C-alpha positions in Angstrom: 0.0 0.0 0.0 1.3 3.5 -0.9 0.2 7.1 -0.4 -2.8 8.3 -2.4 -0.5 10.9 -4.1 2.1 8.3 -5.2 -0.7 6.1 -6.5 -2.3 8.9 -8.5 1.1 10.1 -10.0 2.6 6.7 -10.7 6.3 6.7 -11.8 6.2 10.6 -12.1 6.2 10.7 -8.3 9.8 9.7 -8.2 10.8 12.8 -10.2 9.8 15.1 -7.4 12.4 16.6 -5.1 13.1 14.2 -2.2 11.6 16.6 0.3 8.4 16.8 -1.7 8.3 13.0 -2.0 8.4 12.6 1.8 5.8 15.3 2.3 3.4 13.7 -0.2 4.1 10.2 1.2 1.9 11.0 4.2 -0.6 8.2 4.5 -1.8 5.3 6.6 0.8 2.9 5.3 3.7 5.2 6.2 2.1 6.2 9.5 3.2 9.8 9.3 1.4 13.1 9.4 3.0 16.4 8.3 2.6 19.8 9.8 3.9 22.9 7.9 4.4 26.2 9.7 5.4 29.3 7.9 4.4 32.7 6.6 2.4 33.7 3.6 4.2 36.6 2.0 0.9 37.7 0.4 -2.7 36.7 0.4 -4.5 38.6 -2.4 -8.0 39.0 -3.9 -9.2 39.9 -7.4 -11.8 42.6 -8.2 -14.1 44.0 -5.5 -17.1 41.9 -6.7 -15.2 38.7 -5.6 -15.3 39.7 -1.9 -19.0 38.6 -1.2 -18.3 35.2 -2.7 -15.2 34.8 -0.6 -17.1 35.8 2.5 -19.8 33.3 1.7 -17.3 30.5 1.2 -15.5 31.4 4.5 -18.6 30.4 6.4 -17.8 26.8 5.5 -14.0 27.2 5.6 -13.6 27.6 1.8 -11.1 30.2 0.6 -10.0 33.2 2.7 -12.1 36.4 2.9 -9.3 38.8 3.8 -6.1 39.9 2.1 -2.8 40.4 3.9 0.9 40.3 3.9 3.4 38.4 6.1 0.6 36.2 7.5 1.6 33.3 9.8 0.0 30.0 8.8 -0.2 26.3 9.6 -1.1 23.5 7.2 -2.0 20.1 8.7 -1.8 17.0 6.5 -3.1 14.1 8.5 -4.1 10.7 7.1 -7.2 8.9 8.5 -10.0 6.6 7.4 -13.2 8.5 6.6 -16.8 7.3 7.4 -17.0 5.4 4.1 -13.8 3.5 4.6 -11.6 5.6 2.3 -8.1 6.7 3.1 -8.2 10.4 3.5 -5.5 13.1 3.9 -6.5 16.5 5.4 -5.3 19.7 3.9 -6.4 22.1 6.6 -4.8 25.6 6.4 -5.1 28.1 9.2 -4.2 31.7 8.5 -3.4 33.9 11.5 -5.1 37.0 10.1 -5.7 40.1 12.3 -8.9 39.8 14.3 -9.3 36.0 14.2 -7.7 33.1 12.3 -9.3 31.9 9.1 -9.3 28.3 7.8 -9.3 26.8 4.4 -10.3 23.1 4.7 -9.9 20.3 2.2 -9.9 16.5 2.5 -8.4 14.4 -0.2 -9.0 10.8 -1.3 -7.8 8.7 -4.2 -10.3 8.9 -7.2 -12.2 5.8 -8.1 -10.0 5.1 -11.2 -6.8 5.6 -9.2 -5.4 8.2 -11.6 -6.2 11.4 -9.8 -7.0 12.8 -6.3 -10.5 13.8 -5.4 -10.6 17.1 -3.3 -13.5 17.7 -1.0 -13.7 21.4 0.1 -15.0 22.9 3.3 -16.5 21.8 6.5 -19.5 20.0 4.8 -17.8 18.8 1.6 -20.4 20.5 -0.6 -17.8 21.2 -3.3 -15.6 18.5 -4.9 -13.1 18.6 -7.7 -10.6 16.3 -9.4 -6.9 17.3 -8.9 -4.2 16.4 -11.4 -0.7 16.1 -10.1 2.4 16.8 -12.3 6.1 16.5 -11.5 7.9 19.5 -13.1 11.4 19.2 -14.7 12.9 21.0 -11.7 11.4 18.6 -9.2 8.6 20.9 -8.1 5.0 19.8 -8.0 2.2 21.3 -10.1 -1.4 20.6 -9.1 -4.4 21.7 -11.3 -8.0 21.4 -10.5 -10.7 20.1 -12.8 -14.5 20.8 -12.9 -16.1 21.6 -9.5 -19.3 19.7 -8.5 -21.8 20.8 -5.8 -23.4 18.0 -3.7 -26.2 18.4 -1.1 -28.8 15.8 -0.5 -30.2 14.7 -3.9 -28.5 17.7 -5.6 -25.5 16.8 -7.7 -24.6 19.7 -10.1 -21.6 20.7 -12.1 -20.6 24.3 -11.1 -21.0 26.5 -14.3 -17.9 28.0 -15.7 -19.4 31.5 -15.2 -19.2 31.2 -11.4 -16.6 28.4 -11.1 -12.8 28.6 -11.1 -9.7 26.7 -11.7 -7.0 26.4 -9.0 -3.3 26.0 -9.8 -0.9 25.1 -7.0 2.9 25.1 -7.3 4.9 23.6 -4.5 8.7 23.4 -4.4 11.6 22.9 -2.0 14.5 25.4 -1.6 17.6 23.5 -0.6 19.3 26.8 0.4 16.8 27.9 3.0 15.5 24.4 3.9 11.9 25.6 3.3 9.0 24.6 1.1 7.6 27.3 -1.2 4.0 27.4 -2.3 2.0 29.5 -4.7 -1.7 29.2 -5.3 -3.8 31.0 -7.9 -7.6 30.6 -8.4 -8.8 31.9 -11.7 -12.2 32.3 -13.4 -12.1 31.8 -17.2 -14.3 34.9 -17.7 -13.3 37.3 -14.9 -9.6 36.4 -14.5 -7.7 35.9 -11.2 -9.9 35.7 -8.1 -7.8 34.7 -5.1 -4.4 33.4 -4.2 -1.5 33.3 -1.8 2.2 32.6 -1.8 4.7 32.0 0.9 7.1 29.4 2.5 7.1 27.0 5.4 9.1 24.3 7.2 7.6 20.8 7.8 7.7 18.4 10.8 6.5 14.8 10.9 4.7 12.9 13.6 3.6 9.3 14.1 -0.2 9.1 13.6 -0.4 5.9 15.6 0.4 7.9 18.8 -1.0 11.3 17.9 -4.1 10.4 15.9 -6.4 13.1 14.4 -7.1 16.1 16.6 -10.7 17.2 17.3 -12.0 19.6 14.7 -9.7 18.5 11.9 -12.2 16.3 10.2 -15.2 17.7 8.4 -18.7 18.1 9.9 -20.2 16.2 7.0 -18.7 13.7 4.7 -19.7 13.1 1.0 -19.6 9.7 -0.5 -20.0 10.7 -4.2 -16.8 10.8 -6.2 
């Protein structure tokens, strides 16, 4: 058994920088969780009309409604088995913005065909998207999102391109500083860049068999549909 990220990437996983290979090897088989701590040099927003949508998403820990610079943050990648028996890895980001911290929650599982990762967003997993992982020539990792889907009760809808967006994540490791670097851009095909952040962090690893999953890390509601 291997991590969901190695399974989705196949042989390309071995082209990643060694530090990235370890970070994305977190899983039940390896028995490790990863915690990243660092600073976002910049959290930015697009046009003013984007702000109400970000504020709405923030009620379910989706996206971040405030911009800022030099914002401390933590990312928690913890593997666990969800209520449907699937290996899941949390991607819970907490941004220490003035006033109160803001969270951006995601839980990832291996897609049903094993060639991609399925990303459930927010506290109630109402939004889901396929993620495609690519190893870049310099050993960095590029992640691109696919079509978003909205699920609630019997409702199962594709989010229209007019209001949907594509996320692009680039993560690399700087051997000089010993830090991971991350850059995220969320773009709408009609309205352009909507939201993003960039910064750096260090990572530490813990044994999940002794630490487990802390309260509040798992979502309030889990979605079975892939």
